[in-house]
N, C-alpha and C positions, 0 to 999 in steps of 0.2 A: 504494500500500500504506500503511495506517495506521502511524503511528510513535508509540510511547508516549514521553512526555517526562518525564524524571526531574526530581525536585524541584530538584536543584542547578542545572539549566539555567534553570528558571523563576525561581529565587531570584536568580540572577545578573542577570537582566533587571529584575525587580521592584525589587531593592535596589541596582541600579547598581554591581555589583561592579567595582572598578577594574581587576582583572586579567582577569576572564572575561566581562564584559557584552558586549563587542564580538563575541567568538566566539559566545556564546550567542544574541545578537540576530540575527546573520547566519544561524544555523541555523534559528531560528524563522521567519525570512523565507523562507529557501530551501525549507523544508518546509511552508509555509503551506497549509492546507486538508487536510493529512494527519495533523495532530497531535491526540493524545488524552491525557487523564489519567484516573486511576482514584481510588477513595476513599482509598487510602493516600497518594497524592500530594496530594490535596485536604486531607487531615488534616495532612500535614506543612506545607503552605502556611499552614494556620490558626494554626500556632504563633506567627507574627509578625503576625497580622492581628487586627483588633478585632472581627470578626464573620464568620460564614459567608457572609453576603451580600457582604462585601467580597471574599472569595476567589472567589465565584461571578462577581462583576463582572469581576475580573481575568481569569478563564478566558474569559468571553465577549468581553472586549476583545481578548484575544490570539487569538481565533478558534479556541479549542481545543474538541474534543469531550470528552464525559464518558462513561465506560463503567464499569459495575459489574464486579466480579470473579466469574467463573463457578466452578462446582465443580471443573473440571479445573485451573484456576489455583490454587485453594486446596489441592488435592491436591499439585500440584507444589511449592508453597511449603513444605508440610509435609515433603516428601521432601528438599528442599534443606536444611531445618533439621536433619533427621536426619543428613544427610551432614556438615553443619557441626559438629554435636556429636561425631560419630565422629572427626572430624579434630582434635578438641581445642578447639573453640569454646566459650567460656565463658558465653555468653548463655543464659538459661533459657527464652526464648520466641522465636519466629520474628522475625527482623529485618524492617523495612519493605522492604529491598531484595529479600528473598525473595519477597514478594508482588508487587513491581513486576516483577522478572525472570520470575516464574512467569506473570504476566498476559501479558507479551510472548511468552513461549514458547507458551503455550496458544492464543493468538490468532494466532500466526504473524506478529507485528509486529516491526519493528525497534525499537531502544531508543536514544533520544538522551540521552546522559549524559556526565558528566566522570569518573565513577567506574567504570572498566571492570573492575577487579580481581575483585571479588566476582561480578559478572555473568559474566565469562569463566569463572570457576571453577565456579559452580553452574548456569549456563545457557549452556553452550558453543555451543548451536545458535542462539542469538539473535544476529541481526545487530546489531552495536553501531555507533553513530555517535558517535565520540569525537574529541577534539582529538589 
């Protein structure tokens, strides 16, 4: 089964996080061949990169697949945002985690992440792989 990899796990490995790189690296190895990213994750990785080509190379080097977001995922992201606002959330546009969680839910994928709180709240049916 494909597994969507959250940006924080990839950043741990790419930037050698002293606390989390060991756990994150072992998860990437354990799930090799099943891991994918989407445009939101790609964009978040670009924040610390010098070019899109650099991020593309990182994705290929790590053996990750790349998938676009479908309309069902976009719909689910908007519904999660509406629920967030109704619960008092202060952001005025959907958060990246809503698109990531919605992609995992719509595709029936597990999600490899260190940030389970928001995903558990807004996407409770998504199987999370967390520390």
